[in-house]
C-alpha positions in Angstrom: 0.0 0.0 0.0 2.9 2.4 0.6 3.7 2.0 -3.1 1.1 4.7 -4.0 1.4 7.5 -1.4 -0.3 9.9 -3.9 -3.5 7.9 -3.6 -3.6 8.6 0.2 -2.9 12.3 -0.5 -5.8 12.4 -2.9 -8.1 10.6 -0.4 -7.0 13.1 2.3 -8.1 16.0 0.0 -11.6 14.4 -0.3 -11.8 14.0 3.5 -10.6 17.6 4.0 -13.2 18.8 1.6 -15.9 17.0 3.6 -14.5 18.3 6.9 -16.9 21.2 7.4 -20.5 21.0 8.7 -21.8 23.3 6.0 -20.2 21.3 3.2 -21.6 18.1 4.7 -25.1 19.7 4.7 -24.7 20.7 1.1 -23.5 17.3 0.0 -26.4 15.5 1.7 -28.8 17.9 0.1 -27.3 17.3 -3.3 -27.5 13.5 -2.8 -31.2 14.0 -2.9 -31.2 16.1 -6.0 -29.1 18.8 -7.7 -29.2 22.3 -6.2 -28.4 25.8 -7.3 -26.2 28.1 -5.3 -29.2 30.0 -4.1 -30.9 26.9 -2.8 -27.8 25.9 -1.0 -27.3 29.4 0.4 -30.8 29.4 1.8 -30.4 25.9 3.2 -27.1 26.5 5.1 -27.9 30.2 5.9 -24.5 31.5 4.9 -23.6 34.3 2.5 -23.4 33.4 -1.2 -19.6 34.1 -1.5 -19.0 31.7 1.4 -21.2 29.0 -0.1 -19.4 29.5 -3.5 -16.1 29.0 -1.7 -17.4 25.8 -0.1 -18.6 24.6 -3.5 -15.2 25.3 -5.0 -13.5 23.1 -2.4 -15.9 20.3 -3.0 -15.5 20.7 -6.8 -11.7 20.7 -6.5 -11.9 17.4 -4.6 -14.2 16.0 -7.3 -17.0 15.5 -4.8 -19.4 17.7 -6.8 -19.7 18.9 -10.4 -21.3 22.0 -11.9 -23.5 22.3 -14.9 -24.7 25.5 -16.5 -28.4 25.6 -17.2 -29.8 28.9 -18.6 -28.8 31.6 -16.1 -28.0 29.2 -13.3 -25.3 26.8 -12.3 -26.6 23.5 -11.0 -24.4 21.5 -8.6 -24.7 17.8 -8.2 -22.8 14.9 -6.7 -20.0 13.5 -8.7 -18.8 11.0 -6.1 -22.0 9.0 -5.8 -20.4 6.5 -3.4 -20.6 9.1 -0.6 -24.2 8.3 0.3 -23.3 5.0 2.1 -20.3 6.5 3.9 -22.3 9.5 5.1 -25.1 7.2 6.3 -22.6 5.0 8.1 -20.9 8.0 9.8 -24.3 9.4 10.8 -25.3 6.1 12.3 -22.1 5.9 14.3 -22.6 9.4 15.7 -26.2 8.8 16.5 -25.3 5.6 18.4 -22.6 7.4 20.3 -25.1 10.1 21.4 -27.7 7.5 22.4 -25.1 5.6 24.6 -24.2 8.9 26.4 -27.8 9.5 27.2 -28.3 6.1 28.7 
């Protein structure tokens, strides 16, 4: 496995891109269906330039892709395998919280 350290570096970029609560919220929303920047801005309640920067990070890591449609840019998930990972991590967090309450 140590033969390909660049693979680990690229994976780390993906995890770093996902390492912000607002980006996780946006990714989960886009897993349901593609979204415009305006929709994402309203959802995460951040300023549009901030949301655009978050989307640029996700796009650079190839988590999302952008498609121009008329006067809008529509963002969608490029890394479709994320759905299972995000569900697994949410389940882990939920179980941890439940155990603390007991």
